[in-house]
C-alpha positions in Angstrom: 20.6 14.6 -15.2 21.7 11.5 -13.3 21.5 13.4 -10.0 17.9 14.5 -10.7 16.7 10.9 -11.4 16.5 8.4 -14.2 14.0 10.8 -15.8 14.4 14.6 -15.9 12.6 17.4 -17.8 14.0 20.2 -20.0 12.8 23.0 -17.8 14.6 21.7 -14.7 17.8 20.7 -16.4 18.0 24.2 -18.0 17.3 25.9 -14.7 20.0 23.9 -12.9 22.7 24.1 -15.6 22.1 27.8 -16.5 23.1 26.9 -20.1 21.6 28.7 -23.1 18.9 26.9 -25.1 21.4 26.4 -27.9 24.2 24.9 -25.8 21.9 22.7 -23.8 20.1 21.4 -26.9 23.5 20.5 -28.5 24.6 18.6 -25.4 21.2 16.8 -25.1 21.4 15.9 -28.8 24.8 14.3 -28.3 23.4 12.1 -25.5 20.3 11.3 -27.5 22.2 10.4 -30.7 24.5 8.2 -28.6 21.4 6.4 -27.4 22.2 7.1 -23.8 19.0 9.0 -23.3 15.8 9.2 -25.2 13.4 12.1 -25.5 9.6 12.2 -24.8 7.3 15.0 -25.5 7.6 18.2 -27.6 10.3 20.8 -26.9 10.4 22.8 -24.7 8.2 20.5 -22.6 10.5 17.6 -23.3 11.3 14.9 -20.8 14.6 12.9 -21.1 15.0 9.4 -19.8 18.2 7.3 -19.4 17.8 4.4 -21.7 19.2 2.0 -19.1 19.0 2.4 -15.3 22.5 1.1 -15.1 23.8 4.0 -17.3 22.3 6.5 -14.9 23.7 4.6 -11.9 27.2 4.5 -13.3 27.2 8.2 -14.2 25.8 9.1 -10.7 28.4 7.0 -8.9 31.2 8.6 -10.9 30.5 12.1 -9.5 32.6 13.1 -6.5 30.7 13.1 -3.2 31.1 16.8 -2.5 30.0 17.7 -6.1 27.0 15.3 -5.8 25.9 17.0 -2.5 26.1 20.5 -4.2 24.0 19.2 -7.2 21.4 17.7 -5.0 21.0 21.0 -3.1 20.9 23.0 -6.3 18.3 20.7 -7.8 16.2 20.8 -4.6 16.2 24.6 -4.6 15.4 24.7 -8.3 12.4 22.5 -7.8 11.2 24.7 -4.9 11.4 27.7 -7.2 10.1 26.2 -10.5 7.2 24.2 -9.1 6.0 26.4 -6.3 2.4 26.3 -7.5 2.2 22.5 -7.2 5.0 21.9 -4.7 3.0 19.2 -2.9 3.6 16.9 -5.8 7.3 17.1 -5.1 7.5 16.5 -1.4 9.1 13.1 -1.7 11.6 14.2 -4.4 12.6 17.2 -2.2 13.2 14.9 0.8 15.6 12.9 -1.3 17.5 15.8 -2.7 17.9 17.7 0.5 18.8 14.6 2.5 21.5 13.7 0.0 22.8 17.3 0.1 23.0 17.1 3.9 20.5 20.0 4.2 18.8 18.4 7.2 16.7 21.3 8.0 14.9 21.2 4.6 14.9 17.4 4.5 13.1 17.4 7.9 10.6 20.0 6.7 9.7 18.1 3.5 9.7 14.7 5.2 7.1 16.1 7.6 4.9 17.4 4.7 5.4 14.1 2.8 4.4 12.2 5.9 1.2 14.2 6.3 0.3 13.8 2.7 0.8 10.0 3.0 -1.3 9.9 6.2 -4.1 11.8 4.4 -4.2 9.1 1.7 -3.8 6.3 4.4 -0.5 5.3 3.0 0.9 4.5 6.4 3.9 2.5 5.2 5.1 5.6 3.3 4.3 7.8 6.3 6.5 5.6 8.5 9.4 5.9 6.1 9.1 9.7 6.0 8.8 9.9 9.8 12.0 7.9 10.2 13.9 10.2 7.8 12.5 13.2 9.6 13.7 11.9 13.0 17.2 11.2 11.5 17.4 14.7 10.1 16.1 16.5 13.3 18.6 14.6 15.5 21.4 15.9 13.3 20.4 19.6 13.9 21.4 21.8 16.8 20.0 20.7 20.1 17.5 23.6 20.8 14.1 23.5 22.5 12.5 24.0 19.1 14.3 21.0 17.7 13.5 18.9 20.7 9.8 19.9 20.3 9.9 18.7 16.7 11.7 15.5 17.7 8.9 14.8 20.2 6.3 15.5 17.6 8.1 13.4 15.0 8.6 10.4 17.3 5.0 10.6 18.5 3.8 10.6 14.8 5.9 7.5 14.0 4.4 5.7 17.0 0.9 6.7 15.8 1.7 5.4 12.3 2.8 2.1 13.6 -0.4 1.8 15.6 -2.4 2.5 12.5 -0.5 -0.4 10.8 -1.2 -2.6 13.8 2.5 -2.8 14.5 2.0 -2.5 18.2 5.4 -3.9 19.3 7.2 -1.4 17.1 5.1 1.6 18.2 6.7 1.9 21.6 10.3 2.1 20.4 10.2 5.7 19.0 8.2 6.8 22.1 10.5 5.5 24.8 13.2 8.3 24.5 10.7 11.2 24.6 8.2 10.4 27.5 10.1 12.3 30.2 11.1 15.0 27.7 7.5 15.7 26.7 6.4 15.7 30.4 9.3 18.1 31.4 8.4 20.5 28.7 4.7 20.3 29.4 3.9 19.3 25.8 0.5 17.8 26.8 -1.0 17.2 23.3 2.0 15.0 22.4 1.9 13.5 25.9 -1.7 12.5 25.4 -0.8 10.6 22.2 2.3 9.1 23.9 0.3 7.7 26.8 -2.3 6.3 24.4 0.4 4.6 22.4 2.0 3.2 25.6 -1.5 2.0 26.7 -2.1 0.2 23.5 1.4 -1.5 23.7 0.8 -2.6 27.3 -2.6 -4.0 26.4 -1.7 -5.7 23.1 1.9 -6.8 23.5 2.5 -7.1 27.3 -1.1 -8.1 28.0 -0.9 -6.0 31.1 -4.5 -5.0 30.8 -4.7 -2.9 34.0 -1.6 -0.8 33.1 -3.0 -0.5 29.5 -6.3 0.9 30.8 -4.6 3.2 33.2 -2.3 4.7 30.4 -5.2 5.0 28.0 -7.3 6.8 30.6 -4.4 9.2 31.3 -4.1 9.9 27.6 -7.9 10.5 27.4 -7.9 12.8 30.4 -5.1 15.0 29.0 -6.9 15.1 25.6 -10.1 16.3 27.1 -8.4 19.5 28.4 -8.0 20.5 24.7 -11.6 19.7 23.6 -9.9 18.0 20.6 -12.0 15.2 19.2 -9.2 14.0 17.0 -6.8 13.8 19.9 -9.3 11.8 22.1 -10.3 9.4 19.3 -7.4 6.9 19.8 -7.7 6.4 23.6 -11.5 6.5 23.3 -11.5 3.7 20.7 -9.2 1.5 22.7 -10.9 2.0 26.0 
């Protein structure tokens, strides 16, 4: 329960522990009677909450690291299976569990989905956090072309999110390592955004207006090859 979170529901704890209803209810009753947790809702739709956050933290910290990683992975897989119909509500939770379990492939996948969801609701601070996690995860995976493609896309997204938050100085940092990589692979959609972000940085931070305009025009020219209005919006606006 402490690995799931301060609050956990009956369905999930039963799925993870594989205990019978009788045995699980007995164990939960002991915890409830000891006032370590309290119950909300009606069985079997009950939710259990640690009475004090400190209790949950102490229990969580007492679990051996390897065991903790195994539990996080088991819980993440259980959530995927149990809540497949509304999995989009659990993207952030899945990022946490798979990251803590060192399952970087799945953590990268769900941080991308969580970032897109945050972007859709204009929660760019959250989108930035998920993009950073995604980059961390991807850079721990095997160095293949597919992984490098994802790293280019993830770093470009992070730069874009910074731009949307008007963090122009920060926007260039994730972009710097991937400019040549994107050009060498011929990833022109990403390169269009990269050049646009660089142009905005040159204009807003360095106040090198001519370089800024040149980079933005390059970003726009590349985007026009794709007839993609969304891709051309950023350089068009700034130009």
